[in-house]
C-alpha positions in Angstrom: -11.6 -14.5 8.4 -9.1 -12.9 7.0 -10.0 -8.9 6.4 -11.6 -7.2 3.5 -8.1 -5.2 2.0 -9.0 -2.3 -0.4 -6.3 -3.0 -1.5 -6.2 -6.6 -1.9 -8.8 -7.1 -4.7 -7.8 -7.0 -7.3 -8.8 -8.6 -10.5 -6.6 -7.7 -13.3 -4.5 -11.1 -14.4 -1.0 -10.8 -15.1 -0.9 -12.8 -17.9 2.5 -13.4 -17.4 3.4 -15.5 -20.2 2.3 -12.4 -23.0 5.7 -10.5 -21.4 8.2 -12.2 -23.5 6.5 -11.7 -26.5 6.5 -7.9 -27.8 5.6 -8.6 -31.7 2.2 -9.4 -29.5 2.5 -6.4 -26.7 2.5 -4.0 -29.3 -0.5 -5.6 -31.0 -2.7 -5.6 -27.2 -1.0 -1.8 -26.5 -2.9 -0.5 -30.0 -6.3 -2.0 -28.4 -5.5 -1.6 -24.9 -6.9 0.7 -21.8 -3.8 3.0 -20.9 -3.5 4.0 -17.6 -1.2 7.5 -18.0 1.2 7.8 -14.7 2.9 11.3 -14.2 5.1 10.3 -11.2 3.0 9.4 -8.8 0.1 10.5 -10.2 -3.2 9.1 -11.6 -4.7 10.9 -14.4 -8.4 10.7 -13.6 -12.0 11.8 -13.5 -14.8 12.2 -11.0 -15.4 8.4 -12.6 -12.4 7.0 -11.5 -9.2 6.7 -13.6 -8.8 8.4 -17.2 -7.8 5.7 -20.0 -5.7 7.4 -22.6 -5.1 6.4 -26.6 -2.1 4.7 -28.2 -1.6 8.2 -29.7 -1.2 10.3 -27.0 0.8 7.9 -25.0 3.8 9.0 -23.3 6.5 7.7 -21.4 7.4 4.3 -20.4 4.7 1.3 -21.0 4.8 -1.8 -18.4 2.0 -3.9 -19.6 -0.2 -5.0 -16.6 -2.2 -7.6 -17.5 -5.5 -8.6 -18.9 -9.2 -7.9 -18.3 -11.1 -11.3 -17.6 -13.2 -10.6 -20.6 -9.4 -10.5 -22.6 -9.2 -6.4 -22.5 -5.6 -5.6 -22.3 -4.0 -3.0 -19.9 -1.2 -0.9 -19.8 0.4 2.0 -17.8 2.4 5.2 -19.4 4.8 6.7 -16.9 6.4 10.2 -17.0 9.4 10.6 -14.4 8.5 13.6 -12.7 9.9 16.3 -9.5 7.9 18.0 -10.1 5.8 18.5 -6.5 1.9 20.2 -7.7 -0.1 18.5 -10.2 -3.6 19.5 -12.2 -6.9 18.8 -9.9 -7.0 15.8 -12.2 -3.9 14.3 -11.1 -4.6 11.9 -8.2 -2.7 9.9 -5.8 -3.5 5.9 -4.9 -4.3 7.1 -1.3 -7.2 9.4 -2.8 -8.4 7.5 -5.7 -8.1 3.9 -4.1 -11.5 3.9 -2.4 -13.4 4.8 -5.1 -12.0 2.4 -7.9 -13.4 -1.2 -8.7 -12.0 -4.3 -8.2 -10.5 -4.4 -11.6 -9.2 -0.8 -11.9 -7.9 -0.9 -8.8 -5.6 -3.9 -9.1 -5.0 -2.0 -11.9 -3.5 1.1 -10.6 -1.9 -0.5 -7.4 0.3 -2.6 -10.2 1.2 0.7 -12.1 1.8 2.6 -9.3 4.3 -0.1 -7.9 5.9 -1.4 -11.2 6.6 2.7 -12.5 8.3 3.5 -9.0 10.6 0.4 -9.1 11.8 1.5 -13.2 12.2 5.4 -11.4 14.1 4.4 -8.5 16.8 1.6 -10.3 17.5 3.1 -13.7 21.2 1.6 -13.1 22.5 -2.0 -12.2 23.8 -2.6 -8.5 26.4 -4.8 -9.5 28.2 -2.2 -11.9 26.8 0.9 -11.8 25.6 1.4 -15.9 22.4 2.0 -17.2 19.4 -0.4 -17.2 17.1 -1.0 -19.8 13.2 -2.7 -19.4 12.2 -5.7 -21.2 9.3 -7.9 -20.6 6.9 -5.9 -21.0 8.7 -4.0 -17.9 8.6 -7.0 -15.0 12.4 -6.7 -15.5 15.5 -4.5 -16.0 19.0 -5.4 -17.6 22.2 -4.0 -17.5 23.3 -2.5 -21.4 27.2 -3.5 -20.1 27.0 -6.6 -17.5 23.6 -8.1 -18.8 22.2 -8.6 -14.9 18.7 -8.3 -14.9 17.5 -7.4 -12.2 13.2 -8.3 -10.9 11.0 -5.6 -8.7 11.3 -6.3 -5.5 8.7 -6.1 -1.9 9.8 -5.4 1.9 7.4 -7.1 3.7 6.8 -5.2 7.1 4.4 -5.8 9.5 1.5 -4.3 11.2 -0.7 -5.0 14.4 -2.9 -4.3 15.7 -2.5 -4.4 20.2 -5.4 -6.0 21.8 -5.7 -6.8 26.0 -7.9 -9.1 27.6 -10.5 -6.5 27.7 -10.5 -5.8 23.9 -9.1 -2.6 24.5 -7.3 -1.5 21.5 -3.5 0.5 21.4 -3.5 2.6 19.1 0.4 5.1 19.4 1.7 8.4 17.6 4.5 9.0 15.8 6.4 11.9 16.1 6.4 12.8 12.3 2.9 11.9 11.9 0.2 15.2 12.6 -1.1 16.1 15.5 -4.2 14.2 16.4 -3.0 11.6 13.9 -3.1 7.3 15.2 -3.1 3.5 14.2 -1.6 0.8 14.7 1.5 -0.5 15.0 3.8 -1.8 12.9 7.4 -2.3 10.9 9.4 -3.6 8.3 10.8 -7.4 8.2 14.0 -7.6 9.0 15.9 -10.1 7.8 16.0 -13.6 8.8 13.8 -12.8 10.5 9.8 -14.5 10.5 6.5 -12.3 10.8 5.5 -13.7 13.8 8.9 -13.1 15.6 8.6 -9.1 13.8 5.4 -8.9 15.6 6.7 -10.0 19.0 9.4 -7.4 18.5 7.6 -4.8 16.9 5.2 -4.6 19.8 8.0 -5.1 22.2 10.3 -2.0 20.5 7.3 0.7 20.5 6.0 0.0 23.4 6.8 -2.3 25.8 3.8 -5.1 25.4 4.5 -8.7 26.0 2.7 -10.7 23.1 0.5 -13.3 24.2 -1.4 -14.7 21.5 -1.7 -13.5 17.4 -3.5 -13.9 14.9 -2.8 -13.7 11.4 -5.7 -11.1 8.9 -4.3 -10.8 6.1 -2.4 -8.8 3.9 -1.8 -6.0 1.2 0.3 -4.4 -1.1 1.3 -1.1 -0.6 2.8 0.5 -2.5 5.0 3.9 -1.8 6.5 2.8 -3.0 7.2 -0.9 -2.4 5.8 -2.7 0.5 3.2 -4.9 1.2 1.6 -5.2 4.7 1.0 -9.0 7.0 -1.5 -7.7 9.6 -1.8 -9.1 12.5 -4.2 -8.9 15.8 -2.0 -9.6 18.6 -3.5 -10.0 22.9 -0.7 -8.6 25.5 0.6 -9.6 28.9 1.4 -6.4 30.6 -1.7 -3.9 29.3 -0.8 -1.0 32.4 2.8 -1.2 32.2 3.1 -0.6 28.7 4.9 3.1 27.7 5.7 4.8 24.6 9.0 3.6 23.6 10.5 7.8 23.4 11.9 7.2 19.4 9.4 6.4 16.5 6.5 6.4 19.6 5.4 9.1 21.4 2.1 8.8 22.6 -0.2 6.0 23.4 -3.2 4.8 24.1 -6.5 2.1 25.0 -9.3 2.5 23.7 -12.9 1.0 23.7 -15.6 1.4 21.0 -17.0 4.2 23.3 -14.1 5.8 24.2 -12.9 6.2 20.0 -16.2 7.1 18.9 -16.2 10.1 21.3 -12.3 10.7 20.6 -13.5 10.7 16.2 -16.0 12.9 16.9 -14.8 15.6 18.4 -11.8 15.8 16.8 -9.6 14.3 18.9 -8.0 11.7 17.3 -7.5 10.9 13.3 -8.0 7.9 11.7 -6.1 5.9 9.2 -7.2 6.9 5.8 -9.7 3.9 4.2 -7.8 1.8 1.9 -5.0 1.7 4.6 -4.7 -2.2 6.6 -4.6 -0.1 10.2 -8.1 1.5 9.1 -10.0 -2.2 8.1 -8.3 -3.7 11.1 -9.7 -0.7 13.9 -12.7 -0.9 11.4 -13.5 -4.6 11.8 -12.7 -4.6 16.2 -15.5 -1.9 15.8 -17.9 -3.4 14.4 -20.7 -3.1 11.9 -21.6 0.4 12.7 -17.8 1.9 12.1 -18.1 3.4 8.3 -20.8 4.9 9.6 -19.8 5.7 13.3 -16.0 6.5 12.6 -15.8 7.9 8.6 -15.8 11.6 9.5 -12.8 11.7 11.0 -9.4 10.4 9.5 -6.5 11.2 7.4 -5.1 11.1 3.8 -1.6 11.6 3.4 
């Protein structure tokens, strides 16, 4: 059974057939639900996303799609290098768990698309300026006419287990103290997802994978990834060790261990919107939401 992943529950129809009709997009924009973004932050209220009127829209306009009732959704994005934001501008990490299925689809698409546009202002072939076309789904070079499409980088994420159904979590050096999560890594050129699981587990802790099971996938637009989730059993639980480079500490946990360490504050879990947290919660069981909800990190 596949996991119910928070950022994968989109109900938005991307309606790609409308992207080439600029007149239709103009008409749709005039009556659309418009998301306002500055850098990677969303304008919001206590109830969720704030939708602004076309008259208040500032920045680049990108078409997101249609609701099941045909209501159009757009995002307007302003590039900014500011570090501090007003309280009504929040990141997807803090908003994601509180949005409905339609809004989460629009928000994930908005973040992924706006971050791609922001980092691809110039042509990778000739270095000249590019412009947004086809509702924001493509950028075109103003000189050589090369067209550039948004890219998504695949990464595997894996919940490592042993034959006793314990899980192995690791801590990266760059994370805040007490922060632990599952193992993950980018898929390399010419590599399958399954080969990446085997390689990453071996590299990060020396684990030898003997079984694996696909659990699902989720977009992770921070800035441009998709996480492919697996559960893997290793044959050498007693000999695993942190690689000392990326992973500085690892720990085997039973359900009782995890609950105890979360309650005492010894261990902080991944955020609710992450694949890692969904995998850990599914392994822990139905009580995870109440018994493990108090301890997590956001960033």
